[in-house]
Every structure is written in structure tokens, then in C-alpha cells.
C-alpha positions in Angstrom: 0.0 0.0 0.0 1.3 3.5 -0.9 1.2 6.4 1.5 -0.8 9.4 0.5 1.8 11.7 2.1 3.6 13.5 -0.7 6.7 14.1 1.4 7.2 10.5 2.4 5.9 8.1 -0.2 6.6 4.7 1.1 5.7 1.2 0.1 4.5 -1.1 2.8 5.0 -4.8 2.3 2.2 -6.8 3.8 3.2 -9.6 6.1 3.1 -13.0 4.4 3.0 -16.1 6.5 3.8 -19.5 5.0 2.5 -22.1 7.4 3.2 -25.1 5.1 5.4 -27.4 7.0 8.7 -28.6 5.5 8.3 -32.3 4.6 11.5 -34.4 4.9 11.8 -37.5 2.8 13.8 -40.7 3.0 16.0 -41.7 0.1 19.2 -43.6 -0.6 22.3 -41.9 0.8 24.2 -42.0 -2.5 21.3 -40.5 -4.4 21.1 -37.6 -1.9 24.8 -37.0 -2.3 24.6 -37.1 -6.0 21.6 -34.7 -5.9 23.5 -32.2 -3.8 26.7 -32.4 -6.0 25.1 -32.7 -9.5 21.8 -30.9 -8.9 19.8 -33.9 -10.1 16.4 -34.8 -8.5 16.1 -37.7 -6.0 13.2 -40.1 -5.8 12.1 -40.6 -2.2 10.9 -43.9 -0.8 7.4 -42.6 -1.2 7.9 -42.0 -4.9 8.0 -38.2 -4.8 10.9 -36.5 -6.7 12.7 -33.7 -4.8 15.9 -31.7 -4.9 18.2 -32.5 -2.0 19.8 -29.5 -0.2 23.2 -29.5 1.4 23.9 -28.8 5.0 22.3 -31.9 6.3 23.6 -34.5 8.7 22.9 -35.6 12.2 22.0 -32.6 14.5 21.7 -30.2 11.6 19.1 -27.4 11.6 17.1 -29.3 8.9 16.6 -32.1 11.4 14.6 -29.8 13.6 12.5 -28.3 10.8 9.4 -29.8 9.4 8.0 -33.3 9.6 9.0 -36.7 8.1 6.8 -37.8 5.2 4.4 -40.4 6.7 4.6 -42.6 3.6 8.4 -42.5 3.6 8.4 -43.4 7.3 6.1 -46.4 6.6 8.2 -47.7 3.8 11.4 -47.1 5.8 10.0 -49.0 8.8 8.7 -51.9 6.6 12.3 -52.4 5.3 13.4 -53.2 8.9 15.7 -50.2 9.1 16.2 -48.6 12.4 17.2 -45.1 13.1 
């Protein structure tokens, strides 16, 4: 919205809130590494394609953000894998 004051015309940016949670997927480690290095997409255990981002690892900020994809979690647990 623009100010009607001729001496101080300012543009006010409305606040935008994005409440969509970050969804973290499970994928093969080598595919995630390749995605980070080469920029290629990764297919998660649930079948969704995504672009992996660097900076991960145990205890990283990304571990605390978002939720784990429930379908990936189901497939992961059915493989007998443990965290």
C-alpha cells in the first residue's frame, strides 16, 4: 500500500505467513549425495521427486525443521531399518 503523504511516499509490504510445514523425505544416501553435488532430482521412498539440499547431517538445523513424510516413514519401517 502506498502512503498518500507527498513528502514521504513509502511502500509497505504486507506480512506473508507460510505455514506449510517442511516435509522431509527418506532416500538412498548415495542418491542424496549425487543430488547435492550434481543438482539432479532424487526419488524418495514414497515416490516423490525432490531436490536435495546440502547442510544436512545428524544434528543439523534441517533435522529440527518440518515433519517426516508419513509414507516414507512407513516404507522405511517396513524395510526393517532402524534409526
